[in-house]
C-alpha positions in Angstrom: 284.2 124.3 58.2 283.8 128.0 57.3 285.9 127.5 54.2 283.3 125.0 53.1 280.5 127.6 53.7 282.4 130.2 51.7 283.0 127.8 48.9 279.3 126.9 48.9 278.4 130.5 48.4 280.8 130.8 45.5 279.6 127.6 43.8 276.0 128.8 44.1 276.9 132.3 42.8 276.0 134.0 46.1 278.0 136.7 47.8 278.5 137.3 51.5 278.9 140.9 52.6 281.8 140.6 55.1 281.5 144.2 56.1 277.9 143.6 57.4 278.6 140.1 58.8 279.1 139.5 62.6 279.7 136.6 64.9 277.0 135.7 67.4 277.6 132.9 70.0 275.0 131.7 72.4 275.0 129.1 75.2 275.8 128.7 78.8 278.3 131.0 80.6 280.9 128.3 80.4 280.3 127.8 76.7 280.5 131.6 76.1 283.9 131.9 77.7 285.2 129.6 74.9 283.7 132.0 72.3 285.6 135.1 73.7 288.8 134.0 71.9 287.1 133.0 68.7 288.5 134.8 65.6 286.7 134.4 62.3 287.8 136.0 59.1 285.9 136.6 56.0 287.9 137.6 52.9 290.7 138.7 55.2 288.4 140.8 57.4 288.0 139.9 61.0 284.3 139.6 61.9 283.0 141.6 64.9 281.4 139.6 67.8 278.0 140.7 69.2 276.3 139.6 72.4 272.8 140.3 71.1 271.1 140.3 67.7 267.8 141.6 66.3 266.2 138.9 64.1 262.7 139.3 62.6 261.9 142.0 65.3 263.0 139.8 68.2 266.2 140.7 70.2 268.1 137.5 71.0 270.9 137.6 73.5 273.9 135.3 73.9 272.3 133.5 77.0 268.9 133.2 75.3 267.3 134.9 78.3 265.4 137.4 76.0 266.2 140.2 78.6 267.3 142.4 75.7 264.0 141.7 73.9 262.0 142.7 77.0 263.9 145.9 77.4 263.4 146.7 73.7 259.7 146.2 74.0 259.5 148.3 77.1 261.6 151.2 75.8 260.5 151.4 72.1 257.3 149.5 71.5 255.1 150.2 74.5 255.5 154.0 74.5 254.7 154.3 70.8 251.6 152.1 71.2 250.4 154.2 74.1 250.8 157.3 72.1 248.8 155.9 69.3 246.0 154.7 71.6 245.8 158.0 73.5 246.0 160.3 70.4 243.7 158.2 68.1 240.7 158.4 70.5 239.2 161.9 70.4 237.4 161.4 73.7 240.4 159.9 75.6 242.3 162.3 77.8 246.1 162.1 78.1 247.2 160.3 81.2 250.4 159.1 82.6 251.2 155.6 83.7 
């Protein structure tokens, strides 16, 4: 199946950067156990397997629980937004949450 994908890329004059490509499996815990032994090679390079992936600003994890996305928002997005709100208003006083 993957050979067909690679051939499609070649026929359509597209290239796949194997150094930046990774494997991402998602499903139930039982299905994910099958994925642990999965080995995929691209031009002789074994692709690394990830348990979460950031796509269009949304962190997707292998169980589709979006726990990683919630943590990402809590750690990175919310503090930067609070700083912007507090510092952009000249009347507002700094406060802690």
